[in-house]
C-alpha positions in Angstrom: -8.8 -48.1 28.0 -10.9 -45.7 26.4 -9.3 -43.9 23.6 -9.1 -40.6 23.4 -9.9 -38.1 20.6 -7.6 -36.0 19.7 -8.2 -32.4 20.6 -9.1 -30.6 17.1 -6.1 -28.1 16.1 -7.3 -24.2 16.0 -7.3 -23.2 12.3 -5.5 -20.3 12.2 -7.8 -16.9 10.3 -7.6 -16.1 7.5 -6.5 -11.9 6.7 -7.7 -9.5 4.5 -7.6 -6.5 4.2 -10.2 -3.9 2.8 -9.2 -0.6 1.3 -11.7 1.9 0.6 -12.2 5.6 1.6 -16.1 4.9 1.5 -16.7 3.6 5.4 -20.0 2.0 3.0 -17.8 0.1 0.3 -15.9 -1.3 3.7 -19.0 -2.3 5.1 -20.0 -4.2 2.2 -16.9 -6.6 1.9 -17.0 -7.4 5.1 -21.2 -8.0 5.0 -20.2 -10.4 1.9 -17.0 -12.0 3.1 -19.1 -12.6 7.1 -16.9 -14.5 9.6 -15.1 -17.0 6.5 -16.6 -16.8 3.1 -16.8 -20.6 1.8 -17.2 -23.5 4.7 -13.7 -24.8 3.8 -12.1 -22.3 4.6 -10.9 -20.2 8.2 -12.2 -17.7 9.5 -11.0 -14.0 8.2 -9.7 -11.4 10.1 -10.5 -8.3 7.9 -8.1 -5.5 7.9 -9.7 -2.3 7.3 -7.5 0.7 5.5 -8.7 3.4 4.7 -5.8 5.3 2.9 -2.8 4.0 0.8 -0.4 4.6 3.6 -2.6 2.2 6.1 -2.5 -0.5 2.9 1.3 0.0 2.2 1.9 -0.1 6.0 0.2 -3.3 6.5 1.0 -5.2 3.4 4.3 -4.5 4.0 4.6 -5.6 7.8 2.7 -9.4 5.6 0.5 -11.8 7.3 -2.6 -11.3 4.4 -4.0 -13.7 2.8 -5.8 -11.1 0.2 -6.8 -7.8 -0.2 -9.8 -5.9 -1.5 -8.9 -2.7 -2.7 -11.8 -0.6 -4.1 -10.3 0.9 -7.8 -12.6 4.3 -7.0 -11.1 5.1 -4.1 -9.9 8.5 -3.5 -6.7 10.1 -3.6 -5.8 6.7 -4.9 -8.0 4.4 -6.6 -6.9 0.7 -5.7 -6.4 0.1 -9.4 -2.8 2.2 -9.4 -2.1 1.0 -5.7 -2.8 -2.6 -7.2 -0.1 -2.6 -9.9 2.8 -0.8 -6.7 1.5 -3.1 -5.0 2.3 -5.9 -7.1 5.3 -4.3 -8.3 6.8 -3.6 -4.4 6.3 -6.8 -2.8 7.9 -10.2 -3.5 5.5 -12.8 -3.4 2.7 -10.3 -3.3 -0.7 -12.3 -1.6 -4.0 -12.4 -4.4 -5.6 -9.1 -5.5 -9.2 -8.5 -5.9 -9.9 -5.2 -7.2 -14.1 -3.2 -7.4 -14.6 -1.4 -10.5 -17.4 0.7 -10.9 -17.8 0.3 -14.5 -17.3 -2.8 -17.1 -14.8 -0.3 -19.0 -12.6 -0.6 -16.4 -11.5 -3.9 -17.0 -8.8 -3.2 -19.3 -7.0 -1.4 -16.3 -7.8 -3.9 -13.9 -5.4 -6.4 -16.5 -3.1 -3.8 -16.5 -3.0 -3.6 -12.8 -2.5 -7.1 -12.6 -5.5 -7.6 -9.7 -6.3 -11.6 -9.6 -10.0 -10.8 -9.7 -12.8 -7.9 -10.5 -16.1 -7.8 -8.7 -17.8 -4.5 -10.0 -19.7 -2.2 -7.6 -22.9 -2.0 -6.5 -21.0 -5.5 -4.7 -23.2 -8.7 -4.7 -23.0 -11.0 -1.3 -22.6 -13.5 -3.4 -20.1 -13.1 -5.9 -17.7 -11.3 -4.0 -17.5 -14.6 -1.3 -17.4 -16.6 -4.1 -14.2 -14.6 -5.8 -12.6 -13.7 -2.4 -12.9 -17.8 -1.6 -11.4 -19.2 -5.4 -8.2 -16.3 -3.9 -7.8 -17.4 -0.3 -8.0 -21.3 -1.4 -4.8 -21.2 -3.7 -3.7 -19.4 -1.0 -3.3 -22.9 0.7 -0.4 -24.6 1.0 -0.5 -28.4 1.0 0.7 -30.2 4.4 5.1 -30.8 4.0 5.5 -33.9 2.2 7.0 -36.1 4.2 10.7 -37.7 3.2 11.1 -41.8 2.5 
């Protein structure tokens, strides 16, 4: 009798929220991440937000695996928004902030960002940082009980 291979299980896509009031910044993030930031990760679904209320509503809804926030966004910058999310969301997903000046590194630390990438966006640096954070979100399969 012929053996039948098990059908591959569909992968659960990873949800990445991208916040910036600047469409070109959101486009640069989308281009850097592509369909998946690394070959060992599931496909990414990007959720783009241009305003702070949109970010808060989407993060409150849950299901976000990674948030990428533009520290240069106006009127609400990503650094202050990062701090607010870390304060208000239980088990907040990792947050990567984009900063324009190296001197703003202390603000990224204050905001409790999990990673920082500078403007202009280097696609390889952003994809690598995002992949590292997303790998940390994967949960191991439950251990069998004896």
